[in-house]
C-alpha positions in Angstrom: 0.0 0.1 0.0 1.3 3.5 -1.0 1.1 6.3 1.5 2.5 10.5 2.0 5.1 9.3 3.3 7.1 7.6 -0.2 5.6 11.1 -2.2 2.6 9.1 -3.9 -0.4 11.6 -4.0 -4.2 10.8 -4.6 -5.7 12.8 -7.2 -7.6 15.4 -5.0 -4.1 15.2 -3.3 -1.8 16.7 -5.8 -4.3 18.8 -7.7 -4.9 21.3 -4.5 -0.7 20.8 -3.8 -0.5 21.9 -7.5 -3.2 24.2 -6.7 -5.4 22.9 -10.3 -8.3 21.5 -10.7 -8.3 17.4 -10.5 -9.4 16.7 -13.3 -6.5 18.9 -14.8 -4.9 16.3 -12.9 -6.2 13.4 -15.2 -5.4 15.0 -17.9 -1.5 14.8 -16.9 -2.0 11.5 -16.3 -3.4 10.9 -19.4 -1.0 12.7 -21.2 2.1 11.3 -19.6 2.9 14.6 -18.2 3.4 13.8 -14.4 4.6 10.1 -12.6 1.1 8.1 -11.7 0.4 4.6 -10.8 -2.3 2.4 -11.1 -3.0 0.7 -8.0 -6.0 -1.6 -7.3 -8.4 1.0 -9.5 -7.0 3.9 -8.0 -4.7 6.2 -9.5 -1.3 7.8 -7.7 0.7 10.4 -8.2 3.7 11.0 -7.3 4.7 15.0 -7.7 8.6 14.4 -6.9 9.4 12.1 -10.0 9.9 13.8 -13.2 8.0 12.7 -15.3 9.1 10.3 -18.2 8.8 12.5 -21.3 7.9 16.1 -20.3 5.4 17.7 -23.0 4.4 21.4 -23.1 0.8 21.5 -21.8 -2.6 20.9 -24.1 -4.6 23.9 -25.1 -7.7 21.6 -22.8 -5.3 21.2 -19.9 -4.7 25.5 -19.5 -7.9 25.5 -17.0 -8.4 29.6 -17.1 -10.6 29.9 -13.7 -8.0 29.1 -11.9 -5.5 31.6 -10.1 -1.3 31.2 -11.7 0.5 28.7 -9.6 4.5 28.5 -8.8 5.6 25.5 -10.8 5.6 22.0 -9.7 8.1 21.7 -7.6 7.8 24.8 -5.8 5.7 23.0 -3.0 8.3 20.8 -2.0 10.8 23.5 -1.6 13.0 23.0 -4.9 12.6 24.3 -8.2 12.6 21.5 -10.9 13.6 22.7 -14.9 10.4 19.7 -15.7 8.2 21.2 -13.0 9.1 24.4 -14.7 8.0 24.2 -18.3 5.4 23.5 -18.4 4.4 27.0 -16.4 6.4 28.2 -19.7 4.1 27.0 -22.6 1.3 28.3 -20.2 2.3 31.9 -19.8 3.5 31.8 -23.8 0.0 30.4 -24.6 -1.3 33.3 -23.0 0.7 35.9 -24.1 0.3 35.2 -27.4 -3.4 35.4 -27.1 -2.7 38.8 -25.4 -1.2 40.0 -28.6 -4.0 38.9 -30.6 -6.5 40.3 -28.6 -4.6 43.6 -28.8 -4.9 43.7 -32.2 -8.1 42.7 -32.3 -9.3 45.7 -30.4 -6.6 47.7 -32.5 -9.3 47.2 -35.0 -11.9 47.3 -33.5 -11.4 51.1 -32.5 -10.0 51.5 -35.9 -14.3 50.7 -37.7 -15.7 52.7 -34.6 -13.8 56.1 -35.1 -14.4 55.3 -39.2 -18.3 54.5 -38.3 -18.1 57.9 -36.0 -17.4 59.8 -39.2 -19.7 58.5 -41.4 -22.4 58.8 -38.6 -21.9 62.4 -39.0 -21.1 62.9 -41.9 -25.2 61.1 -42.8 -26.3 63.8 -39.2 -25.4 66.5 -41.4 -26.8 64.7 -44.8 -29.9 64.2 -42.6 -30.4 67.7 -41.8 -29.7 69.1 -44.8 -32.7 66.8 -46.4 -35.2 67.2 -43.6 -35.0 71.3 -44.5 -36.1 71.1 -47.9 -38.2 68.7 -47.3 -39.9 71.4 -45.0 -39.1 73.7 -48.1 -41.3 71.0 -50.2 -44.3 70.7 -47.8 -44.6 75.2 -47.4 -44.6 75.0 -51.2 -47.4 73.1 -51.7 -49.3 73.8 -49.2 -48.9 77.2 -50.9 -50.5 75.8 -53.2 -53.4 74.1 -52.2 -54.3 77.4 -49.9 -54.6 78.9 -53.2 -56.5 76.7 -55.3 -59.8 77.1 -52.8 -59.4 80.8 -52.9 -62.3 82.4 -55.3 -61.8 83.9 -58.5 -62.0 87.9 -57.5 -65.0 88.7 -60.2 -66.8 86.4 -57.5 -64.5 88.0 -54.6 -66.1 91.3 -56.0 -69.0 91.1 -57.2 -70.1 88.0 -55.6 -72.6 85.0 -56.7 -75.9 86.2 -58.3 -79.1 84.4 -57.6 -81.3 84.0 -60.3 
């Protein structure tokens, strides 16, 4: 039977020790990025032993909700190069995403400024069209008022009744 004294931890204990989720530990076991063994249907993880092949973390291995934690060796008081590589990979991926996000924000700001200029031009055009419409309505009203006036002769002599 394994114990804590020989360095083997349960998945839950390893996740608490590293400050990551249990699912992350399971992914690392599946990817061979952490030393592990299966005993009586239960996985045991050893953080003191380097995994057989160190690989950068897979994108699915990164949990955005988890705070950044120091490398795995720091939990036991000694830095390990194998423990630093996954953390550097994760930070590099975050930095790459930050650059892409900054580029997207810059493009959106350019689009916004272009749209603001178009909006100002359209507002000026709208004002001009509204003034033209008011002139046309006034002209139309003058035309309709004039059509209903009696002729000059009718106004002077009035209508004769027989």
